[in-house]
C-alpha positions, 0 to 999 in steps of 0.5 A: 840068072846064073853067072855063066849065062851072064857071061855069055850075054855080055859077050853076045852084047859085045858082038851084036853091038859091033857087028849086028845080029844077023851076021853073028852065028852060034858058032861065032858066039861059042868060038868067042867064048871059048866053049863048044856049041854043045855047052852053049846049047845048055843055056839056049835052045837056038839063036832066036832064044839067044836073041830073046835072052839078050833083049830081056837082059838089055831091058833089065840092065837099063831098068836097073841103071835108071832105078839107081838114080832114084835113090841118090837124093836128086831133086826131080830136075836133077834126076831128069838130067841124070836119066836123060844123060844115061839114055843119051849115051845108050842112043849114041852107043847103039849100032844101027845095024843091031836095031835094023837086024832086030826089027827085020829078022826078030820082030817079036823081040823088037816089039818087046823092046819098043813096048818096054821102052814106051812103058818105061819112059811114060812111067818114069816121066809120070813119077818125075812129074809127081815128084817135081810137083811135091817138091814145088819145082813143077806146076800143080795145074797140069795134066801129068798123063798128057805131059808124059804122053807128049814127052814120049811122043816127042822122043819117038817122033825124032826116031821115026822122022830122023829130023836129027842124026844120032850125032846131032840129037845126042850132042850137048846143045840139042840135049840141053835145048830139049830138056829146057823146052820140056822143063820150062813148060812145067816148072815153077819159078823155083824150078826154073832157078834149079834148071838154069843152075843145072844147065850152067853146070852141064855147059861148064862141064863140057867146056873142060 
């Protein structure tokens, strides 16, 4: 992706996250960028194409950010906390109007985000479980495919049933409880010690 298109998508993201997708026209995008519509159409064929490229870029950026955590040297439990903090921020910063517009007016692109999110979460949890077992932090006697599916199901069920508001679900107490619930069910004694240490660090950080 060239720099000009990256700059366009950065501005598009800013507009979509603030106002939703439906209300933002190609004229609005061109005006905000300070370019003509003719120039804009050198990079995209129409608004549907623009939305598609926006979604592709969102998926790529999220994957890139998550992958950064793999190379920092965290153990499996620390890694799970870091990724979860990042995902928590994405949920908190999301404008509901953006997802609503995407689902209603651009269903093919919405389904692409759902598919990417499901596959991403499932595959990441599988990797995390394998790493934790190798490090002696997670139990060996579990079916990692089932655990990964349960984790994914729990994540999606909250979004579908809206048992918690976004503010409630992403606040520190539910965040810690969800991770503790998940990790205690799969952790060894060694893993529980790491979990308790990480929880204390996080709680102290939020007290400051």
